[in-house]
C-alpha positions, 0 to 999 in steps of 0.5 A, a space after each residue: 314157791 313160784 313156778 315160772 312157766 313158758 306156756 308154749 309146751 309141746 305136749 300140754 298147753 299152758 292153760 291145762 298145765 296151770 290147771 293141773 299144777 293148781 289142782 295138785 299144788 294150790 299154794 304154788 304161784 304160777 307166772 306164765 311167760 308167753 308171747 300171746 296177747 290174745 284176750 281169750 288165752 290170757 283170760 283162760 290162763 288167769 281162770 286156770 290159776 296163773 297169778 302172774 302173766 308176762 310177755 317173753 319180751 319182758 326185761 329180766 328185772 320185770 321177771 325177777 320182780 314178778 317172781 318176788 311179787 307172786 312169792 309175797 302173795 301178790 299178782 302181777 300182769 304185764 301192763 300191755 296185757 292188764 288192760 285186756 284182762 280188765 276189759 274182759 272182766 268189765 264185760 263179764 260184769 256188765 253181762 252178769 249184772 245187767 238187769 232190765 231197767 224195770 227190774 231195778 224198780 222191782 216192777 214185774 213184767 206184767 206191771 211193765 205191760 200195764 204201765 205201757 198201756 197206761 202211758 198209751 192213755 188206756 183206761 183200766 177197763 181197756 187194759 183189763 179187756 186187752 190183757 184178759 184181766 179183771 178191772 180190779 186186778 188192773 187197779 191193783 197193778 196200777 196201785 203197785 206201779 205208783 207205789 214202786 215208782 213213788 208217783 201219784 198219778 198215771 201221768 207221773 208214772 208214764 213220764 217217769 217210765 219213759 224218762 228212766 227207760 222203763 218203757 219206750 214210746 211207740 214210734 207209730 203214734 
């Protein structure tokens, strides 16, 4: 079963109507027919459960094709709207999946702090003093950094960290 719905309704908006229909009849496919191309409205309708989205100026053959596609369990979105939805989902994925560069190497925030100081040329003793840690703890952090970055010395660690964007050079130096 498929519902072709004009989402411009006087008492209830298309998003809420779609949400209620899907709650009561989850197996029903809904083709939203609208004049709106605003990204947020489209996104809200899709999130509410619309499986098709067509503009009111669509050809009758496009509307029939959409109804048939939805009936077969497919989704259909007007081409001029599809790029907007894809852009929104792409942005969401970037925001959701965006990790700091150092997290990709499983470095902790403390290890990044130590790595910055290593790149500044500080000794273990100087790092220990500035971070209020024991020198042994700093040595452990440095050893873990080498292991995680797969490097063998402080210079390699600093170069790799800068190259991969794990740390930035201090512009004042």
